[in-house]
DSSP file (Angstrom, degrees, kcal/mol; ACC not computed):
  #  RESIDUE AA STRUCTURE BP1 BP2  ACC     N-H-->O    O-->H-N    N-H-->O    O-->H-N    TCO  KAPPA ALPHA  PHI   PSI    X-CA   Y-CA   Z-CA
    1    1 A M    >>        0   0    0      0, 0.0     3,-1.1     0, 0.0     4,-0.8   0.000 360.0 360.0 360.0 130.5    0.0    0.0    0.0
    2    2 A N  H >>  +     0   0    0      1,-0.3     4,-1.8     2,-0.2     3,-0.8   0.855 360.0  57.8 -58.4 -38.2    1.4    3.4   -1.0
    3    3 A A  H 34 S+     0   0    0      1,-0.2     8,-2.1     2,-0.2    -1,-0.3   0.738 110.1  43.6 -68.5 -22.0    0.4    5.1    2.2
    4    4 A T  H <4 S+     0   0    0     -3,-1.1    -1,-0.2     6,-0.2    -2,-0.2   0.526 129.3  19.5-101.4  -5.3    2.3    2.7    4.3
    5    5 A R  H << S+     0   0    0     -3,-0.8    -3,-0.2    -4,-0.8    -2,-0.2   0.691 114.5  52.4-129.3 -40.8    5.6    2.5    2.3
    6    6 A K  S  < S+     0   0    0     -4,-1.8    -3,-0.2    -5,-0.3    -4,-0.1   0.871  83.9  84.5 -80.5 -39.0    6.2    5.3   -0.2
    7    7 A P  S    S-     0   0    0      0, 0.0     0, 0.0     0, 0.0     0, 0.0  -0.185  84.7-117.2 -63.6 158.9    5.8    8.6    1.8
    8    8 A R  S    S+     0   0    0      1,-0.3    -2,-0.0     2,-0.0     0, 0.0   0.851 117.0  34.6 -61.0 -33.5    8.8    9.9    3.8
    9    9 A S  S    S-     0   0    0     -6,-0.0    -1,-0.3     0, 0.0    -3,-0.1  -0.718  90.8-162.7-120.4  78.5    6.7    9.4    6.9
   10   10 A P        -     0   0    0      0, 0.0    -6,-0.2     0, 0.0     2,-0.2  -0.232  15.4-124.1 -63.2 150.3    4.7    6.3    6.2
   11   11 A I        -     0   0    0     -8,-2.1     2,-0.0     1,-0.1     0, 0.0  -0.582  31.0 -99.6 -89.6 158.4    1.6    5.6    8.3
   12   12 A G     >  -     0   0    0     -2,-0.2     4,-2.4     1,-0.1     5,-0.2  -0.315  27.9-112.6 -74.5 160.5    1.2    2.4   10.2
   13   13 A H  H  > S+     0   0    0      1,-0.2     4,-2.5     2,-0.2     5,-0.2   0.870 116.9  54.9 -60.9 -37.9   -0.9   -0.4    9.0
   14   14 A A  H  > S+     0   0    0      2,-0.2     4,-2.0     1,-0.2    -1,-0.2   0.914 109.8  46.2 -63.7 -42.3   -3.4    0.0   11.8
   15   15 A V  H  > S+     0   0    0      2,-0.2     4,-2.3     1,-0.2    -2,-0.2   0.913 111.1  52.8 -66.2 -41.7   -3.9    3.7   10.9
   16   16 A A  H  X S+     0   0    0     -4,-2.4     4,-2.5     1,-0.2    -2,-0.2   0.909 108.4  50.6 -59.8 -42.2   -4.3    2.8    7.3
   17   17 A R  H  X S+     0   0    0     -4,-2.5     4,-2.6     1,-0.2    -1,-0.2   0.904 109.2  51.4 -62.0 -40.8   -7.0    0.3    8.2
   18   18 A E  H  X S+     0   0    0     -4,-2.0     4,-2.1     2,-0.2    -2,-0.2   0.901 110.3  48.8 -63.1 -40.5   -8.8    2.9   10.2
   19   19 A I  H  X S+     0   0    0     -4,-2.3     4,-2.1     2,-0.2    -2,-0.2   0.932 112.2  47.7 -65.0 -45.8   -8.7    5.4    7.3
   20   20 A V  H  X S+     0   0    0     -4,-2.5     4,-1.5     1,-0.2    -2,-0.2   0.915 111.4  51.3 -61.7 -42.5  -10.0    2.7    4.9
   21   21 A A  H  X S+     0   0    0     -4,-2.6     4,-0.6     1,-0.2    -1,-0.2   0.889 108.7  51.7 -61.9 -39.2  -12.8    1.8    7.3
   22   22 A A  H >< S+     0   0    0     -4,-2.1     3,-0.7     1,-0.2    -1,-0.2   0.905 113.1  44.0 -64.8 -40.9  -13.8    5.5    7.6
   23   23 A Y  H >< S+     0   0    0     -4,-2.1     3,-2.0     1,-0.2     4,-0.5   0.704  94.5  80.4 -76.6 -18.9  -14.0    5.8    3.8
   24   24 A A  H >< S+     0   0    0     -4,-1.5     3,-1.2     1,-0.3    -1,-0.2   0.802  81.5  65.8 -58.8 -29.4  -15.9    2.5    3.5
   25   25 A A  T << S+     0   0    0     -3,-0.7    -1,-0.3    -4,-0.6    -2,-0.2   0.749  98.9  54.0 -63.8 -22.2  -19.1    4.3    4.5
   26   26 A W  T <  S+     0   0    0     -3,-2.0     2,-0.5    -4,-0.2    -1,-0.3   0.602  80.2 108.4 -87.1 -12.5  -18.8    6.3    1.3
   27   27 A V    <   +     0   0    0     -3,-1.2    -3,-0.0    -4,-0.5     0, 0.0  -0.538  37.8 172.9 -73.1 116.5  -18.5    3.2   -1.0
   28   28 A R        +     0   0    0     -2,-0.5    -1,-0.2     1,-0.3    -4,-0.0   0.681  69.7  13.5 -95.7 -21.1  -21.8    3.0   -2.9
   29   29 A R  S    S-     0   0    0      3,-0.0    -1,-0.3    29,-0.0    33,-0.1  -0.940  80.3-115.5-156.7 128.9  -20.7    0.2   -5.2
   30   30 A P        -     0   0    0      0, 0.0     2,-0.3     0, 0.0    -2,-0.0  -0.295  40.3-102.4 -63.3 150.8  -17.8   -2.2   -5.2
   31   31 A T        -     0   0    0      4,-0.1     2,-0.2     3,-0.1    27,-0.0  -0.587  47.5-176.9 -73.7 132.1  -15.3   -1.9   -8.0
   32   32 A D     >  -     0   0    0     -2,-0.3     4,-2.1    -3,-0.1     3,-0.3  -0.662  43.2 -89.3-122.8-179.5  -15.8   -4.7  -10.6
   33   33 A A  H  > S+     0   0    0      1,-0.2     4,-2.7    -2,-0.2     5,-0.2   0.848 123.6  57.1 -61.3 -35.9  -14.1   -5.9  -13.7
   34   34 A V  H  > S+     0   0    0      1,-0.2     4,-2.1     2,-0.2    -1,-0.2   0.906 107.8  47.7 -63.0 -41.1  -16.2   -3.6  -15.9
   35   35 A T  H  > S+     0   0    0     -3,-0.3     4,-2.2     2,-0.2    -2,-0.2   0.903 112.0  49.7 -66.0 -41.8  -15.1   -0.5  -13.9
   36   36 A V  H  X S+     0   0    0     -4,-2.1     4,-2.2     2,-0.2    -2,-0.2   0.917 110.6  49.8 -64.2 -43.1  -11.5   -1.6  -14.2
   37   37 A L  H  X S+     0   0    0     -4,-2.7     4,-2.1     1,-0.2    -1,-0.2   0.892 109.9  51.1 -62.7 -39.2  -11.8   -2.1  -17.9
   38   38 A R  H  X S+     0   0    0     -4,-2.1     4,-2.8     2,-0.2    -1,-0.2   0.895 108.5  52.5 -63.9 -39.4  -13.4    1.3  -18.3
   39   39 A A  H  X S+     0   0    0     -4,-2.2     4,-2.8     2,-0.2    -2,-0.2   0.906 107.9  50.5 -63.0 -41.8  -10.5    2.8  -16.3
   40   40 A I  H  X S+     0   0    0     -4,-2.2     4,-2.1     2,-0.2    -1,-0.2   0.917 111.6  48.8 -61.0 -42.8   -8.0    1.2  -18.7
   41   41 A E  H  X S+     0   0    0     -4,-2.1     4,-1.6     2,-0.2    -2,-0.2   0.933 112.7  47.2 -61.7 -47.3   -9.9    2.7  -21.6
   42   42 A L  H  X S+     0   0    0     -4,-2.8     4,-0.7     1,-0.2     6,-0.4   0.910 111.7  50.2 -62.7 -42.6  -10.0    6.1  -20.0
   43   43 A A  H >< S+     0   0    0     -4,-2.8     3,-0.6     1,-0.2    -1,-0.2   0.884 111.3  49.2 -64.0 -38.0   -6.3    6.0  -19.2
   44   44 A G  H 3< S+     0   0    0     -4,-2.1    -1,-0.2     1,-0.2    -2,-0.2   0.789 113.7  45.8 -70.9 -27.6   -5.4    5.0  -22.7
   45   45 A A  H 3< S+     0   0    0     -4,-1.6     2,-0.2    -5,-0.2    -1,-0.2   0.442 121.1  29.3 -95.1  -1.4   -7.5    7.8  -24.2
   46   46 A S  S << S-     0   0    0     -4,-0.7     7,-0.0    -3,-0.6     0, 0.0  -0.730  88.4 -97.4-141.6-172.0   -6.3   10.5  -21.9
   47   47 A R  S    S+     0   0    0     -2,-0.2     2,-0.2     2,-0.0    -4,-0.1   0.134  79.8 122.1-100.1  19.1   -3.3   11.6  -19.9
   48   48 A L        -     0   0    0     -6,-0.4    -2,-0.2    -5,-0.1     2,-0.1  -0.530  65.0-119.8 -79.6 146.4   -4.7   10.2  -16.7
   49   49 A S     >  -     0   0    0     -2,-0.2     4,-2.6     1,-0.1     5,-0.2  -0.381  33.1-105.7 -70.7 164.4   -2.9    7.5  -14.7
   50   50 A F  H  > S+     0   0    0      1,-0.2     4,-2.3     2,-0.2     5,-0.2   0.928 121.4  51.9 -57.4 -44.0   -4.7    4.3  -14.3
   51   51 A W  H  > S+     0   0    0      1,-0.2     4,-1.5     2,-0.2    -1,-0.2   0.886 111.2  45.7 -65.1 -39.2   -5.5    5.1  -10.7
   52   52 A D  H  > S+     0   0    0      1,-0.2     4,-2.0     2,-0.2    -1,-0.2   0.896 112.3  52.0 -68.1 -38.8   -6.9    8.5  -11.6
   53   53 A A  H  X S+     0   0    0     -4,-2.6     4,-2.9     1,-0.2    -2,-0.2   0.852 105.0  56.4 -64.3 -33.7   -8.9    6.9  -14.4
   54   54 A L  H  X S+     0   0    0     -4,-2.3     4,-2.5     2,-0.2    -1,-0.2   0.885 105.5  51.2 -65.4 -37.5  -10.2    4.3  -11.9
   55   55 A I  H  X S+     0   0    0     -4,-1.5     4,-2.2     2,-0.2    -2,-0.2   0.932 112.3  46.3 -62.0 -45.4  -11.6    7.2   -9.8
   56   56 A V  H  X S+     0   0    0     -4,-2.0     4,-2.5     2,-0.2    -2,-0.2   0.926 112.8  49.5 -63.8 -44.9  -13.3    8.7  -12.8
   57   57 A A  H  X S+     0   0    0     -4,-2.9     4,-2.0     1,-0.2    -1,-0.2   0.902 111.5  48.7 -62.3 -41.3  -14.7    5.3  -13.9
   58   58 A A  H  X S+     0   0    0     -4,-2.5     4,-1.3     2,-0.2    -1,-0.2   0.883 110.3  51.8 -65.8 -37.7  -16.0    4.6  -10.4
   59   59 A A  H  <>S+     0   0    0     -4,-2.2     5,-2.8     1,-0.2     3,-0.2   0.900 108.2  51.5 -65.2 -40.3  -17.6    8.1  -10.4
   60   60 A E  H ><5S+     0   0    0     -4,-2.5     3,-1.6     1,-0.2    -2,-0.2   0.915 103.9  59.1 -59.4 -42.3  -19.3    7.3  -13.7
   61   61 A D  H 3<5S+     0   0    0     -4,-2.0    -1,-0.2     1,-0.3    -2,-0.2   0.847 112.8  37.1 -57.1 -36.9  -20.7    4.1  -12.3
   62   62 A V  T 3<5S-     0   0    0     -4,-1.3    -1,-0.3    -3,-0.2    -2,-0.2   0.270 112.3-117.4-102.0  11.8  -22.5    5.9   -9.6
   63   63 A E  T < 5 -     0   0    0     -3,-1.6    -3,-0.2    -4,-0.2    -2,-0.1   0.873  45.8-175.5  56.7  40.8  -23.4    8.9  -11.8
   64   64 A A      < -     0   0    0     -5,-2.8    -1,-0.2     1,-0.1     3,-0.1  -0.388  22.9-159.3 -66.5 144.0  -21.5   11.3   -9.6
   65   65 A T  S    S+     0   0    0      1,-0.2     2,-0.3    -2,-0.1    -1,-0.1   0.561  77.0  30.2 -98.9 -11.9  -21.7   14.9  -10.6
   66   66 A E              0   0    0     -7,-0.1    -1,-0.2     1,-0.1    -2,-0.0  -0.990 360.0 360.0-144.0 150.0  -18.5   15.9   -8.8
   67   67 A I              0   0    0     -2,-0.3    -1,-0.1    -3,-0.1    -8,-0.0   0.314 360.0 360.0-119.6 360.0  -15.3   14.2   -8.0
């Protein structure tokens, strides 16, 4: 996980789990293969990274009006 290894001051695994649990309440729909494939398509058609494209694809899935 990037948050626990890459930053200069990585957070502990327990803190990372707490953060994920807090955000879990916002998850309206689990990510599935269709969403991942859409993210790959978006990343290939734009200058977005795969991870940013995955955010956009997930937002599309739930018809979000803002990201």
